[in-house]
C-alpha positions in Angstrom: -22.7 8.2 -10.6 -23.5 4.2 -10.9 -23.5 2.8 -14.0 -26.8 1.0 -14.6 -25.8 -0.2 -18.0 -26.1 -4.0 -17.4 -29.6 -4.0 -15.2 -31.0 -1.7 -17.8 -29.8 -4.7 -20.0 -31.2 -7.5 -18.0 -34.8 -5.5 -18.1 -35.1 -5.2 -21.9 -33.9 -9.1 -21.7 -36.7 -9.9 -19.3 -39.2 -7.6 -21.1 -38.3 -10.1 -24.4 -38.4 -13.1 -22.8 -42.2 -12.6 -21.0 -43.1 -11.7 -24.7 -41.9 -14.6 -26.3 -43.8 -16.5 -23.4 -47.0 -14.7 -24.9 -46.2 -16.1 -28.0 -45.4 -19.6 -27.1 -46.9 -22.2 -29.2 -45.9 -25.2 -27.3 -45.5 -26.7 -23.8 -41.9 -27.1 -24.1 -41.3 -23.6 -25.5 -43.3 -22.3 -22.2 -41.7 -23.7 -19.9 -38.3 -23.2 -21.1 -39.2 -19.6 -21.1 -40.5 -19.5 -17.7 -37.5 -20.8 -16.7 -35.6 -18.1 -18.2 -37.8 -15.4 -17.2 -37.4 -17.1 -13.2 -33.2 -17.1 -14.3 -33.6 -13.5 -15.4 -35.8 -12.1 -12.2 -32.9 -13.7 -9.8 -29.9 -12.4 -12.4 -31.9 -8.8 -11.9 -32.0 -9.2 -8.1 -28.1 -10.1 -7.9 -27.6 -7.1 -9.9 -29.5 -4.6 -7.5 -27.4 -6.5 -4.5 -24.2 -5.9 -6.7 -24.9 -2.5 -7.2 -25.8 -1.8 -3.8 -29.3 -0.3 -4.7 -33.0 -1.4 -4.2 -35.6 -1.4 -6.9 -38.0 1.3 -6.7 -41.5 0.7 -5.0 -45.0 1.6 -7.2 -45.2 4.5 -4.5 -41.7 5.7 -5.8 -42.9 5.3 -9.5 -45.9 6.9 -9.5 -46.7 10.5 -8.8 -49.9 12.5 -8.9 -50.9 15.0 -11.6 -49.6 17.8 -9.6 -46.3 16.5 -8.7 -45.8 15.8 -12.6 -47.3 19.6 -13.4 -44.5 21.0 -11.1 -41.8 18.8 -12.7 -42.7 19.4 -16.0 -42.5 23.2 -14.8 -39.0 22.7 -13.4 
């Protein structure tokens, strides 16, 4: 099984950086956070490449109500 722990950590970091950007008070801090987000996104892309997998598309993530019910019924 593929170890996705590093990818998960990077994704969590991206979320934290986006939150910090939303709360940034100065232009310097906003610019710094924008650079950090760009670097994190680049690292995530590199991690997907390293793992040999592709990010899921929105169509692959979303499911209809019927699909959800079928999955929950097991």
